[in-house]
Every structure is written in C-alpha cells, then in structure tokens.
Short mmCIF file of the C-alpha atoms (twelve columns), coordinates in Angstrom:
data_MODEL
# 
_entry.id   MODEL 
# 
loop_
_atom_site.group_PDB 
_atom_site.id 
_atom_site.type_symbol 
_atom_site.label_atom_id 
_atom_site.label_alt_id 
_atom_site.label_comp_id 
_atom_site.label_asym_id 
_atom_site.label_seq_id 
_atom_site.Cartn_x 
_atom_site.Cartn_y 
_atom_site.Cartn_z 
_atom_site.pdbx_PDB_model_num 
ATOM 1   C CA . MET A 1   -1.770  24.246  -9.740  1 
ATOM 2   C CA . ASN A 2   0.831   22.376  -11.854 1 
ATOM 3   C CA . GLY A 3   -1.471  19.361  -11.794 1 
ATOM 4   C CA . THR A 4   -1.878  19.450  -7.995  1 
ATOM 5   C CA . LEU A 5   -5.439  19.339  -6.702  1 
ATOM 6   C CA . LEU A 6   -5.788  22.149  -4.161  1 
ATOM 7   C CA . GLY A 7   -9.464  22.003  -3.227  1 
ATOM 8   C CA . GLN A 8   -13.038 22.455  -4.319  1 
ATOM 9   C CA . THR A 9   -16.084 24.513  -3.372  1 
ATOM 10  C CA . LYS A 10  -19.734 23.550  -3.827  1 
ATOM 11  C CA . GLU A 11  -22.299 26.051  -2.599  1 
ATOM 12  C CA . ASN A 12  -21.315 26.711  1.044   1 
ATOM 13  C CA . ASP A 13  -19.060 23.668  1.442   1 
ATOM 14  C CA . THR A 14  -15.298 23.834  0.901   1 
ATOM 15  C CA . ILE A 15  -12.680 21.083  0.778   1 
ATOM 16  C CA . VAL A 16  -8.969  21.953  0.992   1 
ATOM 17  C CA . PHE A 17  -6.592  19.031  0.459   1 
ATOM 18  C CA . LEU A 18  -3.633  18.528  2.803   1 
ATOM 19  C CA . TYR A 19  -0.131  17.674  1.546   1 
ATOM 20  C CA . ASP A 20  3.168   16.864  3.232   1 
ATOM 21  C CA . GLU A 21  6.562   18.313  2.270   1 
ATOM 22  C CA . LYS A 22  6.921   15.723  -0.529  1 
ATOM 23  C CA . ALA A 23  3.598   16.712  -2.104  1 
ATOM 24  C CA . ASN A 24  1.867   13.521  -0.938  1 
ATOM 25  C CA . LYS A 25  -1.806  14.012  -0.173  1 
ATOM 26  C CA . TYR A 26  -2.617  12.825  3.376   1 
ATOM 27  C CA . GLY A 27  -6.048  14.278  4.138   1 
ATOM 28  C CA . PHE A 28  -8.428  17.175  3.697   1 
ATOM 29  C CA . ASP A 29  -10.034 20.044  5.557   1 
ATOM 30  C CA . TYR A 30  -13.814 20.111  5.205   1 
ATOM 31  C CA . ASN A 31  -15.404 23.365  6.407   1 
ATOM 32  C CA . GLY A 32  -12.673 23.797  9.024   1 
ATOM 33  C CA . THR A 33  -12.540 20.178  10.256  1 
ATOM 34  C CA . LYS A 34  -9.572  17.996  9.301   1 
ATOM 35  C CA . TYR A 35  -9.782  14.366  8.209   1 
ATOM 36  C CA . TYR A 36  -6.932  11.973  7.440   1 
ATOM 37  C CA . TYR A 37  -6.614  9.196   4.862   1 
ATOM 38  C CA . ILE A 38  -5.658  5.571   5.434   1 
ATOM 39  C CA . PHE A 39  -3.937  4.168   2.325   1 
ATOM 40  C CA . ASN A 40  -3.081  0.609   1.425   1 
ATOM 41  C CA . VAL A 41  0.222   -0.139  -0.287  1 
ATOM 42  C CA . GLN A 42  -1.289  0.414   -3.735  1 
ATOM 43  C CA . GLY A 43  -2.390  3.944   -2.949  1 
ATOM 44  C CA . ASP A 44  -6.104  3.234   -2.503  1 
ATOM 45  C CA . VAL A 45  -7.875  5.283   0.153   1 
ATOM 46  C CA . ILE A 46  -9.313  2.474   2.292   1 
ATOM 47  C CA . GLY A 47  -10.376 4.583   5.265   1 
ATOM 48  C CA . ILE A 48  -10.736 8.017   6.839   1 
ATOM 49  C CA . LEU A 49  -9.823  9.095   10.384  1 
ATOM 50  C CA . ASN A 50  -11.264 12.043  12.251  1 
ATOM 51  C CA . GLN A 51  -9.135  14.400  14.347  1 
ATOM 52  C CA . ALA A 52  -9.403  12.070  17.357  1 
ATOM 53  C CA . GLY A 53  -7.894  9.201   15.380  1 
ATOM 54  C CA . GLN A 54  -11.173 7.330   15.109  1 
ATOM 55  C CA . LYS A 55  -11.887 5.467   11.902  1 
ATOM 56  C CA . ILE A 56  -15.169 6.828   10.608  1 
ATOM 57  C CA . VAL A 57  -15.209 5.584   6.985   1 
ATOM 58  C CA . SER A 58  -14.049 2.400   5.220   1 
ATOM 59  C CA . TYR A 59  -13.900 1.801   1.446   1 
ATOM 60  C CA . THR A 60  -13.516 -1.390  -0.583  1 
ATOM 61  C CA . TYR A 61  -12.914 -1.662  -4.348  1 
ATOM 62  C CA . ASP A 62  -12.576 -4.319  -6.994  1 
ATOM 63  C CA . PRO A 63  -9.172  -4.564  -8.787  1 
ATOM 64  C CA . TRP A 64  -10.314 -2.056  -11.434 1 
ATOM 65  C CA . GLY A 65  -11.462 0.604   -8.965  1 
ATOM 66  C CA . LYS A 66  -15.204 0.056   -8.823  1 
ATOM 67  C CA . VAL A 67  -16.439 1.062   -5.362  1 
ATOM 68  C CA . LEU A 68  -17.875 -2.045  -3.695  1 
ATOM 69  C CA . SER A 69  -18.757 -0.612  -0.292  1 
ATOM 70  C CA . VAL A 70  -18.625 2.529   1.837   1 
ATOM 71  C CA . ASP A 71  -19.033 1.758   5.539   1 
ATOM 72  C CA . GLY A 72  -18.550 3.452   8.897   1 
ATOM 73  C CA . SER A 73  -20.269 5.886   11.228  1 
ATOM 74  C CA . GLU A 74  -19.982 8.723   8.684   1 
ATOM 75  C CA . ALA A 75  -20.246 6.680   5.489   1 
ATOM 76  C CA . SER A 76  -23.257 8.637   4.258   1 
ATOM 77  C CA . THR A 77  -21.668 12.039  4.924   1 
ATOM 78  C CA . ILE A 78  -17.861 12.289  4.910   1 
ATOM 79  C CA . GLY A 79  -17.643 8.974   3.072   1 
ATOM 80  C CA . GLN A 80  -19.598 10.450  0.155   1 
ATOM 81  C CA . ILE A 81  -18.112 13.943  0.335   1 
ATOM 82  C CA . ASN A 82  -14.504 12.740  0.105   1 
ATOM 83  C CA . PRO A 83  -13.559 12.538  -3.608  1 
ATOM 84  C CA . ILE A 84  -10.162 10.800  -3.291  1 
ATOM 85  C CA . ARG A 85  -10.586 7.054   -3.636  1 
ATOM 86  C CA . TYR A 86  -8.988  4.232   -5.668  1 
ATOM 87  C CA . ARG A 87  -5.243  4.769   -6.377  1 
ATOM 88  C CA . GLY A 88  -5.645  8.265   -4.983  1 
ATOM 89  C CA . TYR A 89  -7.652  9.316   -8.038  1 
ATOM 90  C CA . TYR A 90  -10.396 11.937  -7.955  1 
ATOM 91  C CA . TYR A 91  -13.796 10.193  -7.939  1 
ATOM 92  C CA . ASP A 92  -16.969 11.743  -9.344  1 
ATOM 93  C CA . THR A 93  -19.792 10.262  -7.253  1 
ATOM 94  C CA . GLU A 94  -22.461 11.390  -9.727  1 
ATOM 95  C CA . THR A 95  -21.021 9.525   -12.730 1 
ATOM 96  C CA . GLY A 96  -18.892 6.875   -11.040 1 
ATOM 97  C CA . PHE A 97  -15.897 7.976   -13.164 1 
ATOM 98  C CA . TYR A 98  -12.353 8.799   -12.049 1 
ATOM 99  C CA . TYR A 99  -10.665 11.952  -13.307 1 
ATOM 100 C CA . LEU A 100 -6.984  11.370  -14.206 1 
ATOM 101 C CA . GLN A 101 -6.092  14.969  -15.162 1 
ATOM 102 C CA . SER A 102 -6.205  14.376  -18.925 1 
ATOM 103 C CA . ARG A 103 -9.291  12.148  -19.283 1 
ATOM 104 C CA . TYR A 104 -11.947 10.157  -17.437 1 
ATOM 105 C CA . TYR A 105 -11.705 6.471   -16.512 1 
ATOM 106 C CA . ASP A 106 -14.777 4.241   -16.077 1 
ATOM 107 C CA . PRO A 107 -14.023 1.356   -13.660 1 
ATOM 108 C CA . THR A 108 -17.219 -0.463  -14.657 1 
ATOM 109 C CA . VAL A 109 -16.145 -1.018  -18.265 1 
ATOM 110 C CA . ARG A 110 -12.435 -0.777  -17.303 1 
ATOM 111 C CA . ARG A 111 -11.663 1.741   -20.033 1 
ATOM 112 C CA . PHE A 112 -10.959 5.410   -20.558 1 
ATOM 113 C CA . LEU A 113 -13.828 7.365   -22.107 1 
ATOM 114 C CA . ASN A 114 -11.630 8.968   -24.767 1 
ATOM 115 C CA . ALA A 115 -8.383  8.100   -26.518 1 
ATOM 116 C CA . ASP A 116 -4.941  9.113   -25.325 1 
ATOM 117 C CA . THR A 117 -4.389  12.740  -26.316 1 
ATOM 118 C CA . LEU A 118 -0.901  11.983  -27.660 1 
ATOM 119 C CA . ILE A 119 -0.445  10.743  -31.222 1 
ATOM 120 C CA . LEU A 120 1.013   7.233   -31.190 1 
ATOM 121 C CA . PHE A 121 3.071   5.482   -33.837 1 
ATOM 122 C CA . ASP A 122 2.043   1.948   -32.931 1 
ATOM 123 C CA . LYS A 123 -1.285  1.495   -34.702 1 
ATOM 124 C CA . LYS A 124 -2.073  -1.541  -32.558 1 
ATOM 125 C CA . ALA A 125 -1.593  0.328   -29.293 1 
ATOM 126 C CA . ASP A 126 -4.881  0.530   -27.392 1 
ATOM 127 C CA . LEU A 127 -5.568  4.230   -26.755 1 
ATOM 128 C CA . PHE A 128 -8.455  3.503   -24.379 1 
ATOM 129 C CA . SER A 129 -6.960  0.780   -22.166 1 
ATOM 130 C CA . TYR A 130 -6.239  1.425   -18.504 1 
ATOM 131 C CA . CYS A 131 -2.799  0.403   -17.135 1 
ATOM 132 C CA . LYS A 132 -2.280  -1.983  -20.072 1 
ATOM 133 C CA . ASN A 133 -5.071  -4.121  -18.551 1 
ATOM 134 C CA . SER A 134 -2.988  -4.786  -15.429 1 
ATOM 135 C CA . PRO A 135 -4.526  -2.615  -12.673 1 
ATOM 136 C CA . VAL A 136 -3.058  -4.673  -9.814  1 
ATOM 137 C CA . ASN A 137 0.508   -3.986  -10.954 1 
ATOM 138 C CA . SER A 138 0.239   -0.394  -12.187 1 
ATOM 139 C CA . ILE A 139 -1.315  3.029   -11.803 1 
ATOM 140 C CA . ASP A 140 -1.810  5.724   -14.440 1 
ATOM 141 C CA . PRO A 141 -1.630  9.120   -12.700 1 
ATOM 142 C CA . THR A 142 -2.407  11.243  -15.758 1 
ATOM 143 C CA . GLY A 143 -3.845  8.879   -18.371 1 
ATOM 144 C CA . GLN A 144 -1.004  9.722   -20.742 1 
ATOM 145 C CA . THR A 145 2.508   8.553   -21.630 1 
ATOM 146 C CA . VAL A 146 6.167   9.601   -21.377 1 
ATOM 147 C CA . LEU A 147 8.036   12.119  -23.532 1 
ATOM 148 C CA . SER A 148 11.793  12.744  -23.599 1 
ATOM 149 C CA . ILE A 149 14.061  15.311  -25.214 1 
ATOM 150 C CA . GLY A 150 17.822  15.543  -24.885 1 
ATOM 151 C CA . LEU A 151 21.294  15.000  -26.340 1 
ATOM 152 C CA . SER A 152 22.833  11.763  -27.573 1 
ATOM 153 C CA . GLY A 153 26.219  10.578  -28.785 1 
ATOM 154 C CA . ASN A 154 27.372  7.343   -30.421 1 
ATOM 155 C CA . ALA A 155 30.444  5.660   -31.865 1 
ATOM 156 C CA . THR A 156 29.258  2.402   -33.379 1 
ATOM 157 C CA . ALA A 157 32.058  0.858   -35.391 1 
ATOM 158 C CA . ILE A 158 34.872  2.174   -33.181 1 
ATOM 159 C CA . TRP A 159 33.777  1.309   -29.644 1 
ATOM 160 C CA . GLY A 160 30.156  0.231   -29.949 1 
ATOM 161 C CA . ILE A 161 29.011  2.673   -27.302 1 
ATOM 162 C CA . GLY A 162 26.344  5.322   -26.925 1 
ATOM 163 C CA . VAL A 163 25.457  7.865   -24.252 1 
ATOM 164 C CA . SER A 164 22.476  10.212  -23.950 1 
ATOM 165 C CA . ILE A 165 20.989  12.572  -21.394 1 
ATOM 166 C CA . GLN A 166 17.389  13.707  -21.593 1 
ATOM 167 C CA . ILE A 167 14.618  15.603  -19.876 1 
ATOM 168 C CA . VAL A 168 11.594  13.340  -19.410 1 
ATOM 169 C CA . THR A 169 8.010   13.886  -18.300 1 
ATOM 170 C CA . ASP A 170 4.875   11.794  -17.826 1 
ATOM 171 C CA . PHE A 171 2.844   15.034  -17.398 1 
ATOM 172 C CA . ASN A 172 2.791   14.454  -13.655 1 
ATOM 173 C CA . THR A 173 6.497   14.122  -12.826 1 
ATOM 174 C CA . TRP A 174 9.492   15.768  -14.517 1 
ATOM 175 C CA . GLY A 175 12.972  14.291  -14.436 1 
ATOM 176 C CA . ILE A 176 16.466  14.093  -15.891 1 
ATOM 177 C CA . GLN A 177 17.706  10.681  -16.995 1 
ATOM 178 C CA . TRP A 178 20.831  9.378   -18.694 1 
ATOM 179 C CA . SER A 179 21.239  6.234   -20.755 1 
ATOM 180 C CA . HIS A 180 24.261  4.282   -21.906 1 
ATOM 181 C CA . SER A 181 25.047  1.266   -24.044 1 
ATOM 182 C CA . GLY A 182 28.294  -0.578  -24.507 1 
ATOM 183 C CA . ASP A 183 27.790  -3.668  -22.414 1 
ATOM 184 C CA . ASN A 184 25.350  -6.360  -23.552 1 
ATOM 185 C CA . ILE A 185 25.259  -4.679  -26.951 1 
ATOM 186 C CA . THR A 186 25.147  -5.709  -30.603 1 
ATOM 187 C CA . GLU A 187 25.944  -3.045  -33.202 1 
ATOM 188 C CA . THR A 188 26.023  -4.063  -36.866 1 
ATOM 189 C CA . PRO A 189 26.996  -1.234  -39.265 1 
ATOM 190 C CA . TYR A 190 26.082  -1.644  -42.922 1 
ATOM 191 C CA . GLY A 191 27.127  0.510   -45.854 1 
ATOM 192 C CA . GLY A 192 30.049  2.132   -44.054 1 
ATOM 193 C CA . ILE A 193 32.902  1.486   -41.643 1 
ATOM 194 C CA . LEU A 194 32.261  4.436   -39.358 1 
ATOM 195 C CA . ASP A 195 29.292  5.791   -37.478 1 
ATOM 196 C CA . VAL A 196 30.095  8.673   -35.141 1 
ATOM 197 C CA . GLY A 197 27.731  11.454  -34.174 1 
ATOM 198 C CA . VAL A 198 26.405  13.869  -31.587 1 
ATOM 199 C CA . GLY A 199 22.898  15.261  -31.831 1 
ATOM 200 C CA . ALA A 200 19.517  16.023  -30.320 1 
ATOM 201 C CA . ALA A 201 16.977  13.306  -29.588 1 
ATOM 202 C CA . LEU A 202 13.195  13.366  -29.191 1 
ATOM 203 C CA . GLY A 203 11.349  10.319  -27.912 1 
ATOM 204 C CA . ILE A 204 7.765   9.299   -27.197 1 
ATOM 205 C CA . TYR A 205 7.069   6.140   -25.167 1 
ATOM 206 C CA . TRP A 206 3.478   4.923   -24.962 1 
ATOM 207 C CA . GLY A 207 4.579   1.723   -23.239 1 
ATOM 208 C CA . ALA A 208 5.550   3.716   -20.124 1 
ATOM 209 C CA . ASP A 209 3.062   5.222   -17.680 1 
ATOM 210 C CA . THR A 210 5.631   7.080   -15.537 1 
ATOM 211 C CA . ILE A 211 9.201   8.258   -16.013 1 
ATOM 212 C CA . TYR A 212 10.323  5.469   -13.687 1 
ATOM 213 C CA . ASP A 213 9.122   2.869   -16.188 1 
ATOM 214 C CA . MET A 214 12.022  4.057   -18.345 1 
ATOM 215 C CA . GLU A 215 14.620  2.890   -15.816 1 
ATOM 216 C CA . GLY A 216 16.657  -0.271  -16.371 1 
ATOM 217 C CA . TYR A 217 17.340  -2.064  -19.631 1 
ATOM 218 C CA . ALA A 218 15.509  -1.419  -22.886 1 
ATOM 219 C CA . THR A 219 16.123  -2.712  -26.400 1 
ATOM 220 C CA . SER A 220 16.225  -0.542  -29.500 1 
ATOM 221 C CA . PHE A 221 16.540  -1.230  -33.208 1 
ATOM 222 C CA . GLY A 222 17.117  1.418   -35.825 1 
ATOM 223 C CA . ALA A 223 19.302  3.052   -38.432 1 
ATOM 224 C CA . SER A 224 21.164  6.311   -38.934 1 
ATOM 225 C CA . GLY A 225 23.317  7.980   -41.551 1 
ATOM 226 C CA . GLY A 226 24.359  11.136  -43.340 1 
ATOM 227 C CA . PRO A 227 27.408  12.937  -44.829 1 
ATOM 228 C CA . GLY A 228 28.610  15.423  -42.203 1 
ATOM 229 C CA . TRP A 229 25.202  15.348  -40.567 1 
ATOM 230 C CA . TYR A 230 22.953  12.446  -39.744 1 
ATOM 231 C CA . VAL A 231 19.370  11.493  -38.969 1 
ATOM 232 C CA . GLY A 232 18.422  8.350   -37.089 1 
ATOM 233 C CA . ALA A 233 15.286  6.568   -35.934 1 
ATOM 234 C CA . ASP A 234 14.900  3.785   -33.371 1 
ATOM 235 C CA . ALA A 235 12.023  1.607   -32.228 1 
ATOM 236 C CA . ILE A 236 12.113  0.954   -28.461 1 
ATOM 237 C CA . TRP A 237 11.039  -2.114  -26.475 1 
ATOM 238 C CA . LEU A 238 10.646  -1.866  -22.700 1 
ATOM 239 C CA . PRO A 239 10.856  -4.930  -20.406 1 
ATOM 240 C CA . ASP A 240 7.755   -7.111  -19.886 1 
ATOM 241 C CA . SER A 241 5.841   -5.450  -22.714 1 
ATOM 242 C CA . GLU A 242 3.155   -6.968  -24.901 1 
ATOM 243 C CA . ASN A 243 3.210   -4.124  -27.456 1 
ATOM 244 C CA . ILE A 244 4.682   -4.473  -30.930 1 
ATOM 245 C CA . PHE A 245 7.019   -1.775  -29.664 1 
ATOM 246 C CA . ASP A 246 6.800   0.739   -26.819 1 
ATOM 247 C CA . GLY A 247 8.159   3.943   -28.261 1 
ATOM 248 C CA . ILE A 248 10.164  5.685   -30.919 1 
ATOM 249 C CA . GLN A 249 13.162  8.010   -30.774 1 
ATOM 250 C CA . ILE A 250 14.292  10.386  -33.519 1 
ATOM 251 C CA . THR A 251 17.870  11.722  -33.477 1 
ATOM 252 C CA . ALA A 252 19.492  14.390  -35.654 1 
ATOM 253 C CA . GLY A 253 22.872  16.114  -35.472 1 
ATOM 254 C CA . GLY A 254 26.439  16.223  -36.728 1 
ATOM 255 C CA . GLY A 255 28.268  13.042  -37.668 1 
ATOM 256 C CA . ALA A 256 29.231  10.631  -40.408 1 
ATOM 257 C CA . GLY A 257 28.552  7.075   -41.492 1 
ATOM 258 C CA . VAL A 258 25.647  4.747   -42.131 1 
ATOM 259 C CA . ASP A 259 24.560  1.904   -39.895 1 
ATOM 260 C CA . ILE A 260 21.748  -0.406  -38.859 1 
ATOM 261 C CA . HIS A 261 21.968  -1.269  -35.205 1 
ATOM 262 C CA . SER A 262 20.411  -3.148  -32.330 1 
ATOM 263 C CA . THR A 263 21.347  -2.019  -28.830 1 
ATOM 264 C CA . GLN A 264 20.509  -2.674  -25.220 1 
ATOM 265 C CA . ASN A 265 20.505  0.572   -23.271 1 
ATOM 266 C CA . GLN A 266 20.412  1.056   -19.523 1 
ATOM 267 C CA . THR A 267 18.652  4.161   -18.157 1 
ATOM 268 C CA . HIS A 268 19.117  5.854   -14.769 1 
ATOM 269 C CA . THR A 269 17.248  8.744   -13.155 1 
ATOM 270 C CA . ILE A 270 19.487  11.628  -12.046 1 
ATOM 271 C CA . TRP A 271 16.746  13.877  -10.676 1 
ATOM 272 C CA . ALA A 272 12.950  13.845  -10.486 1 
ATOM 273 C CA . SER A 273 10.342  16.309  -9.237  1 
ATOM 274 C CA . ALA A 274 8.602   13.526  -7.274  1 
ATOM 275 C CA . PRO A 275 9.990   10.345  -5.689  1 
ATOM 276 C CA . ASN A 276 9.509   6.866   -7.090  1 
ATOM 277 C CA . THR A 277 6.855   5.658   -4.671  1 
ATOM 278 C CA . LYS A 278 7.130   2.133   -6.059  1 
ATOM 279 C CA . SER A 279 10.549  1.693   -4.442  1 
ATOM 280 C CA . VAL A 280 9.353   3.195   -1.161  1 
ATOM 281 C CA . ALA A 281 6.829   0.437   -0.602  1 
ATOM 282 C CA . SER A 282 8.639   -2.423  -2.331  1 
ATOM 283 C CA . ALA A 283 10.026  -3.814  0.922   1 
ATOM 284 C CA . VAL A 284 6.498   -4.120  2.293   1 
ATOM 285 C CA . VAL A 285 4.727   -5.539  -0.737  1 
ATOM 286 C CA . THR A 286 7.355   -7.801  -2.323  1 
ATOM 287 C CA . ALA A 287 6.058   -10.845 -0.502  1 
ATOM 288 C CA . VAL A 288 2.466   -9.960  -1.353  1 
ATOM 289 C CA . LYS A 289 2.287   -8.590  -4.882  1 
ATOM 290 C CA . PRO A 290 4.064   -5.948  -6.973  1 
ATOM 291 C CA . ALA A 291 2.532   -2.476  -7.040  1 
ATOM 292 C CA . VAL A 292 3.186   1.171   -7.825  1 
ATOM 293 C CA . PRO A 293 1.715   2.742   -4.686  1 
ATOM 294 C CA . ILE A 294 1.236   6.261   -3.552  1 
ATOM 295 C CA . SER A 295 3.027   6.316   -0.191  1 
ATOM 296 C CA . PRO A 296 0.719   6.314   2.836   1 
ATOM 297 C CA . VAL A 297 1.284   9.282   5.109   1 
ATOM 298 C CA . ARG A 298 1.021   9.292   8.892   1 
ATOM 299 C CA . PRO A 299 -1.557  11.781  10.205  1 
ATOM 300 C CA . PRO A 300 -0.402  14.323  12.793  1 
ATOM 301 C CA . HIS A 301 0.119   12.539  16.113  1 
ATOM 302 C CA . ASN A 302 -2.228  13.256  18.976  1 
ATOM 303 C CA . PRO A 303 -0.681  12.187  22.337  1 
ATOM 304 C CA . SER A 304 -4.147  11.495  23.708  1 
ATOM 305 C CA . MET A 305 -4.816  8.816   21.097  1 
ATOM 306 C CA . ASN A 306 -5.022  5.228   22.313  1 
ATOM 307 C CA . ARG A 307 -2.054  3.405   20.741  1 
ATOM 308 C CA . ASP A 308 -3.938  0.118   21.006  1 
ATOM 309 C CA . TYR A 309 -6.503  1.443   18.553  1 
ATOM 310 C CA . ALA A 310 -7.234  -1.087  15.838  1 
ATOM 311 C CA . MET A 311 -5.583  0.949   13.088  1 
ATOM 312 C CA . TYR A 312 -2.223  0.436   14.748  1 
ATOM 313 C CA . LYS A 313 -2.691  -3.333  14.964  1 
ATOM 314 C CA . MET A 314 -1.937  -3.687  11.249  1 
ATOM 315 C CA . TYR A 315 -5.362  -5.060  10.264  1 
ATOM 316 C CA . ASP A 316 -5.767  -2.261  7.737   1 
ATOM 317 C CA . SER A 317 -2.210  -1.683  6.560   1 
ATOM 318 C CA . LEU A 318 1.195   -3.190  7.275   1 
ATOM 319 C CA . TYR A 319 2.698   0.098   6.246   1 
ATOM 320 C CA . TYR A 320 2.000   2.006   9.459   1 
ATOM 321 C CA . LYS A 321 3.605   -0.670  11.643  1 
ATOM 322 C CA . GLU A 322 6.583   -1.162  9.346   1 
ATOM 323 C CA . HIS A 323 7.503   2.495   8.969   1 
ATOM 324 C CA . TYR A 324 6.251   4.221   12.054  1 
ATOM 325 C CA . GLY A 325 6.403   1.522   14.728  1 
ATOM 326 C CA . TRP A 326 2.863   2.159   15.917  1 
# 
C-alpha cells in the first residue's frame, strides 16, 4: 500500500510486517508469533530476536549486499523465511536478488537487472548502477531518482536573486522544498539589461537517490528569455558528483529579458512524508563512516528480559546503547 510492504502469504504460511508510528519496519509476525529485527546503523538486518529477547538468527553481508552467512539456532527456519535483509530491502532467497519496488538488484554482479524506468538526459549516466557504485555511503530505496515540480521567481540584473518552492518525490518519500540564490552567486545577463520572471518549474535529478540529497548547495548553469513570457533551461550539479551533470530543470512563465546565468542555490526541506534517517544516525556513525541508514527500532520491552543479555552490551550495535540506554 503506497509502496509499504504489508505482508505475504505462501500456502499456509503468512508473514505480516510490523511498523512503528513513523512507518519504520521493526519486525514481523509469522503465523501468530512475533519476531524483531536488529539493525546496524546502515539499515542492514543483522539479527532477529524472538519474543523472549533471545537472538536466534545472525546475518552477515559483503558491502554490496551479498549474503555471506546465516547463523543461529533458527538459521535454517526463521533465518530463511525472513525476507528483509541488506539495507532493509526485500530479499528473494530463490534468485538471490533484492526487490527495490521498481526493479531487481543483483548483489553478485552489483548491478540492477534492468535500466532506470525514468528517461534521463545525461547519456553517460549509468542506468544500471547501484548507489553510484558507492554502497557503503548510500542506499537506493526504490531504484529510481528524484522529480520536482513547483514555482520559481528570479530577478537577475536587478538583485541577482532567485526563489523557488517545489513538490519533490523519490517515489518513496514525498516532500516540499524551497530553494534560494543570492549569496555566493554569479549571474551574467547577455543580450538584455533585465531578466525578471515568475513561472512553473519541472525538474528531474538522476544524481539524487532521495529527496534529502537535494538539500544544501547545488550549482546550475542555464539560459532564459522571452518577450512578455519566457522559457528557461538549467543543468544542475549536486555536491560530490562524478556525473557530467545531475539533473535538468525547465522553467516557463511570465517575464521579460534574456540572460545566461550560473548560480549557486541552497535548498531546504519544509516538510517530508518520512524523516531523514541519515541525520538520525549521524551522531553515532560520524566517527565510523558516513551512511544513510534506516533507523533501528527497539522491540517491545519485556520486563522479564535479562538486561545483561549480549545484545545490550553493544557488540551488535552501538545504536541501542546510545539511544535507549540499555
């Protein structure tokens, strides 16, 4: 439902996935018995607890998601039945592929099986690559890219400023963002002394995996013009990118003037349908390595559980100790 995995049924066996109030998956119900996930800071399921708080399954992966081992007292049963594995993706045990909502990813060859379903303007962009070949630093929840649509305004030769507000989506999270330029900016109008306009903007950004990759500074280069109305086009570069460019934005509306411009825009998120889990875990992982994790979730507390149990001694995850004081 809306991209959320609710459950699955195979013959007489049923799995229903468990979510908290923020739509984070924290476990599953298998034929009436509940099990709870242990996540690392990158969102990998590295273990499963039973209702008594006992660790019954352990998983290990290589950096690209290939399952290296499944261990524990129920490794051959619950360990195989559970489909949520690396980065919280859905794992098909029969093929060894991960399903990312729009296409399948093969961790053995480190590629998607089919091209990105969105048409890209950068002919050198790799439509089959996973996480821009940087799986330690990124996740790709849907296997797609980011789209935006909104309103923009600019006044180049007068103040050298621009403001826009847009609805954005990565097909997993929806949000509202606003961007502005005016500081750290270079605007060079040619063929006219005035460039003022207000219009609608449509953007596609294949260099971004989530809407949060749009935040911060980005560089654009483009041109616009028209008598009483105008049309503009900009190429976009996001920080730390190896692409020729990371996106394109088309703008049309009412205005006057002709210009060629280069700007540095700063983007902020006003609202999003899901939190930026990267910032949630950044305090824990900064000293280790950057990541875009899916936040680990504490299983329901059972007062009878032994608090000296190994899980709470931080050997599996610093997250539980840091956030819950176990």
